Structures are given as structure tokens and as C-alpha cells.
C-alpha positions as CSV (number, residue, x, y, z in Angstrom):
1,M,0.0,1.6,-24.1
2,H,2.1,-1.1,-22.5
3,F,1.1,-2.3,-19.0
4,V,2.8,-4.8,-16.8
5,K,0.9,-6.5,-14.1
6,Y,2.7,-6.9,-10.8
7,H,1.8,-8.0,-7.3
8,G,3.4,-7.1,-4.0
9,L,2.3,-9.8,-1.5
10,E,-0.8,-10.5,-3.7
11,N,-1.7,-6.7,-3.8
12,E,-2.0,-6.3,-7.6
13,F,-1.1,-3.3,-9.7
14,L,-0.9,-2.4,-13.4
15,I,2.2,-0.4,-14.2
16,A,2.9,1.8,-17.2
17,I,6.1,3.8,-17.8
18,V,5.0,6.9,-19.7
19,A,6.2,10.4,-20.7
20,K,2.8,11.7,-19.6
21,T,-0.4,10.3,-18.3
22,P,-3.1,9.5,-20.9
23,E,-6.4,11.2,-21.2
24,K,-9.1,10.3,-18.6
25,P,-6.7,8.2,-16.4
26,S,-9.4,7.7,-13.7
27,E,-11.7,6.1,-16.2
28,L,-8.9,4.0,-17.6
29,A,-8.1,2.8,-14.1
30,K,-11.7,1.7,-13.5
31,Q,-11.8,0.0,-16.9
32,L,-8.5,-1.9,-16.6
33,C,-8.7,-2.8,-12.9
34,D,-12.2,-4.4,-13.3
35,T,-11.8,-8.1,-12.6
36,E,-14.5,-9.1,-15.0
37,T,-14.1,-6.8,-18.0
38,G,-10.5,-5.6,-17.6
39,L,-7.2,-7.0,-16.6
40,G,-8.0,-7.0,-12.9
41,A,-6.0,-5.2,-10.3
42,D,-6.2,-3.2,-7.1
43,G,-4.7,-0.1,-8.7
44,L,-3.2,1.5,-11.8
45,I,0.2,3.2,-11.5
46,F,1.9,5.5,-14.1
47,G,5.6,6.0,-13.8
48,V,6.0,9.4,-15.3
49,E,9.1,11.3,-16.5
50,H,9.9,14.3,-14.3
51,V,11.6,17.6,-15.3
52,D,13.7,17.5,-12.1
53,E,16.7,15.3,-12.9
54,S,17.2,14.4,-9.2
55,I,13.8,12.6,-9.3
56,D,14.0,9.2,-11.1
57,S,10.2,8.9,-11.7
58,Q,6.9,10.3,-10.5
59,M,4.4,7.8,-9.2
60,I,0.8,8.6,-10.1
61,L,-1.6,6.1,-8.6
62,F,-5.3,5.4,-9.1
63,N,-7.3,3.0,-7.1
64,A,-9.6,0.4,-8.7
65,D,-12.6,2.8,-8.3
66,G,-10.8,5.5,-10.2
67,S,-9.9,7.7,-7.2
68,R,-6.4,9.0,-7.0
69,A,-4.3,7.9,-4.0
70,E,-1.3,9.5,-2.4
71,I,0.9,6.5,-2.0
72,S,1.0,2.7,-1.8
73,G,3.8,0.8,-0.1
74,N,3.3,-2.3,-2.2
75,G,2.6,-0.3,-5.4
76,I,5.8,1.8,-5.1
77,R,7.9,-1.4,-4.8
78,C,6.2,-2.8,-8.0
79,L,6.9,0.5,-9.8
80,A,10.5,0.4,-8.7
81,H,10.8,-3.2,-9.8
82,E,9.6,-2.3,-13.3
83,I,12.1,0.6,-13.5
84,F,15.0,-1.5,-12.1
85,S,14.1,-4.2,-14.8
86,S,15.1,-1.7,-17.5
87,G,18.7,-2.1,-16.5
88,K,19.2,1.6,-17.1
89,V,19.2,2.8,-13.5
90,P,21.4,2.0,-10.4
91,N,20.0,0.0,-7.4
92,S,18.5,3.1,-5.8
93,L,15.6,5.3,-7.0
94,D,14.1,8.6,-5.8
95,I,10.4,8.4,-6.6
96,L,8.1,11.4,-6.3
97,T,4.6,10.5,-4.9
98,D,1.7,12.6,-3.9
99,A,2.9,12.1,-0.3
100,G,6.4,13.3,-1.1
101,I,9.7,11.7,-2.3
102,R,10.4,8.1,-1.3
103,Q,13.6,6.2,-1.9
104,A,13.5,2.6,-3.1
105,V,16.5,0.3,-3.0
106,L,16.9,-3.0,-4.8
107,V,18.0,-5.6,-2.3
108,D,17.9,-8.7,-4.4
109,K,16.4,-9.8,-7.8
110,A,16.0,-13.2,-9.4
111,D,14.0,-13.6,-12.6
112,E,10.6,-12.1,-12.1
113,I,10.8,-11.6,-8.3
114,A,12.6,-8.7,-6.6
115,L,13.1,-7.9,-2.9
116,I,12.9,-4.1,-2.5
117,Q,13.1,-1.8,0.5
118,V,11.4,1.6,0.6
119,N,12.0,4.4,3.0
120,M,8.3,5.4,3.6
121,G,9.3,8.5,5.6
122,F,7.7,9.4,8.9
123,V,4.1,9.0,10.1
124,K,1.8,11.4,12.0
125,F,-0.4,10.0,14.7
126,G,-3.9,11.3,15.1
127,P,-6.0,11.2,18.3
128,E,-6.7,7.9,19.9
129,V,-10.2,6.8,18.8
130,K,-12.9,5.6,21.1
131,F,-14.4,2.7,19.2
132,A,-17.8,3.3,20.8
133,D,-18.0,6.7,19.2
134,L,-18.0,5.1,15.7
135,E,-21.3,3.4,16.6
136,V,-20.3,0.3,14.7
137,Q,-21.3,-3.1,16.1
138,S,-18.8,-5.9,16.3
139,D,-18.8,-9.5,17.5
140,F,-15.3,-9.1,18.9
141,A,-13.6,-6.8,21.4
142,I,-11.6,-3.8,20.2
143,T,-8.7,-3.3,22.6
144,K,-7.5,0.0,21.2
145,A,-7.9,2.2,18.1
146,G,-5.9,5.1,16.6
147,T,-5.3,7.0,13.4
148,V,-2.1,7.2,11.5
149,D,-1.1,9.5,8.5
150,V,1.4,7.7,6.2
151,G,0.8,10.3,3.5
152,N,-2.6,8.6,3.2
153,P,-5.1,8.1,6.0
154,H,-5.4,5.0,8.2
155,I,-7.3,3.8,11.2
156,V,-5.8,0.8,13.1
157,L,-7.9,-1.2,15.5
158,Q,-6.2,-3.7,17.8
159,V,-7.9,-7.0,18.7
160,S,-6.7,-10.1,20.6
161,D,-7.7,-12.5,17.8
162,L,-8.2,-11.9,14.1
163,D,-10.2,-15.2,13.5
164,P,-13.7,-13.8,14.1
165,V,-13.1,-10.6,12.0
166,N,-15.0,-10.4,8.7
167,I,-13.0,-7.5,7.3
168,A,-15.2,-7.1,4.2
169,D,-18.2,-6.4,6.4
170,F,-16.4,-4.7,9.3
171,G,-14.0,-2.6,7.2
172,S,-16.8,-1.2,5.0
173,R,-18.9,-0.2,8.0
174,I,-16.0,1.5,9.7
175,E,-15.2,3.5,6.6
176,A,-18.8,4.5,6.2
177,A,-19.0,5.5,9.9
178,W,-15.8,7.5,9.5
179,G,-17.5,9.7,6.9
180,S,-14.6,10.1,4.5
181,G,-12.2,7.7,2.7
182,V,-9.9,5.9,5.1
183,N,-7.9,2.6,5.1
184,V,-9.1,0.3,7.8
185,H,-6.8,-2.3,9.5
186,V,-7.6,-4.7,12.2
187,M,-4.4,-5.8,14.0
188,E,-3.3,-8.6,16.3
189,I,-0.1,-8.4,18.2
190,N,1.6,-11.9,17.9
191,T,4.9,-11.2,19.7
192,R,7.2,-8.2,20.2
193,N,8.6,-8.9,16.8
194,R,5.5,-9.9,14.8
195,I,2.0,-8.5,14.1
196,S,-0.8,-9.7,11.8
197,F,-3.5,-7.6,10.3
198,L,-6.5,-7.6,7.9
199,T,-7.1,-4.7,5.5
200,W,-10.0,-2.8,4.0
201,E,-8.6,-0.2,1.5
202,R,-10.5,2.9,0.5
203,G,-11.2,2.9,-3.2
204,V,-10.6,-0.9,-3.5
205,G,-12.2,-2.9,-0.7
206,V,-10.6,-6.0,0.8
207,T,-7.0,-6.5,-0.3
208,A,-4.5,-9.3,0.4
209,A,-1.9,-6.8,1.6
210,C,-1.3,-3.1,2.2
211,G,2.2,-1.7,2.4
212,S,1.2,1.7,3.8
213,G,-1.1,-0.2,6.2
214,A,1.9,-2.3,7.4
215,I,3.7,1.0,8.1
216,A,0.6,2.4,9.9
217,S,0.0,-0.7,12.0
218,A,3.6,-1.2,13.0
219,S,4.1,2.4,13.8
220,I,1.1,2.7,16.0
221,A,1.9,-0.6,17.7
222,Y,5.4,0.7,18.5
223,H,3.9,4.0,19.6
224,W,1.7,2.1,22.0
225,G,4.8,0.3,23.3
226,L,3.6,-3.1,22.1
227,I,6.4,-4.1,19.7
228,D,10.1,-3.6,19.0
229,R,11.6,-1.6,16.2
230,E,12.3,-4.6,13.8
231,I,9.2,-6.7,13.1
232,V,7.6,-9.1,10.6
233,V,4.2,-7.9,9.4
234,A,1.9,-10.8,8.3
235,M,-0.9,-10.2,5.9
236,A,-3.2,-12.5,3.9
237,G,-0.9,-12.2,0.9
238,G,2.4,-12.8,2.7
239,E,4.9,-11.2,5.0
240,G,6.8,-8.0,4.9
241,H,9.4,-6.5,7.2
242,V,9.1,-3.1,8.9
243,S,12.1,-1.4,10.4
244,I,11.6,1.8,12.5
245,K,14.7,3.9,12.3
246,N,15.8,7.5,13.1
247,N,15.8,8.4,9.4
248,G,12.5,6.9,8.5
249,I,10.3,3.8,8.6
250,F,11.4,1.2,6.1
251,L,9.2,-1.4,4.4
252,T,10.9,-4.4,2.8
253,G,9.1,-7.0,0.7
254,E,8.8,-8.9,-2.5
255,S,7.3,-7.8,-5.8
256,V,6.5,-10.2,-8.6
257,R,6.2,-9.5,-12.3
258,V,3.1,-11.4,-13.5
259,S,2.3,-10.5,-17.2
260,S,2.5,-7.9,-19.9
261,H,-0.4,-6.3,-21.9
262,E,-0.8,-3.9,-24.8
263,V,-4.0,-1.8,-24.4
264,P,-5.3,0.7,-26.9
265,T,-5.7,4.2,-25.2
266,S,-6.3,7.7,-26.3
267,G,-4.0,10.7,-25.5
């Protein structure tokens, strides 16, 4: 099977365009995403043909630990990049994810780098979280916390300064206290038009960027009245842009084609 390695703001994915998923895809994801024995990635994505001709591709995503995920904002841009690279499709794609249909638009492309915008749909806000109820100790103050459903689950915690945050330690403890898989983001408001955050992703751990986390963090910051509708979202792997509109919340960022690989698989 042919896999192409991409990254969206250093969030790495292996992409395969297939007629159907191979046997034991979860095991394959664990094997290939392993940084020591495999190709190394945060997730494995299959772009699968769909019987509905109005859908350009179905995105089936597995995290590095083999668990299936509903959606990834960086991952869907990488999948769209690979499909656009075929030259057989226009500059707009309707991609079916486990969270619903999302539209990806090619904004610009040069060699192995593409700028792609995705309408990530709308979010749902959960109840505001009392950090003390999580019974997790921290060396920094949590200003506010809340939950956001972007098609996948997120908890966003606001701090005044990201510098003292050890996201590997803190994120894992928050997820453990939560009791079920959740993406954890610690967010700092820089200005009305810029936020920064660190990410712990369920099924992966610390990642350099999280597209759905950018949507979650920007959406709840706007919901709290802290930012405007058009903002830059800064992550360890780079910057994206979030635009909150009446017809959806849009994520724009680069994807980069890294390398190609032929891997023996069954099924």
C-alpha cells in the first residue's frame, strides 16, 4: 500500500488513498505511527472512495495508539492536499468524516506546500468546568475552563502565561482525571486577534499542533468574549487562522508533503 507522509504545522499524518480500508487498520496504525519501528506519525488517515457521488472522499482516521478518531483539522487538510495533488479534482472537496461532511478549499499551492481552508462546521459548548473539581494540582493559575465538542471532545483551560505549563505532565493528568478520552488545551489570550495554546491529544500525547483544538480554543475564547471573529492561532508547530462566520468556523493553514512509502499490507 502506498502511504504519503504529510504534516500540518508539524502535526504528522500518513495518508493512503484506497478503495477500501485494509484488514486490521487499528493495528496497522499502531505499527506505522510508531516513531521507532514504523514511519512515525501522530495518525493514519485513509481516503476512501464513497458510493455517494456528491462526496469526494471519506476520511477514516486512526490515532497513533490505534483508536479511531472522529476528525482532525490538520489531518483533513493533509488528506485534501493529497487529493488535490492528483490534479483530478477541482479546488473544492466535500469530505465525509465521522463528525459529518466538511468542505476543504485549496487556497494556494506551491510545490510540496499547500494552503487549505476547511469549514469545520459548528461547535457545541459543554458546561463551564470548575478546575478544582478535577482534583489536579498545578503550579499555575487556571483562569477559566470549559468543554467544546468539535465533532470530537475538548477541554480548554485558560491561563495568563503558558511558560510554566508542562503540557506532557499536565495534559495526561487532566485526561486521566476526566475519566474518558479528551483533548486537552491550555490557552493564553495574547490579544483580541491572537491566542496561543499547548496541546495534549487523546490517543497520541503531546502534539505540535491540533486543528480541531484551534477551533475549540478560538470558539470558546470568542464565546467568553475574549477575542474577535478573525484570529491567529499560535501552536508549537506554527500558526493557523480561525475565522468565526455565520455559516461555520473556518480553519486555514499549511500542509506539507514530506515523503512517500510503499508498505506491504494484507487485505
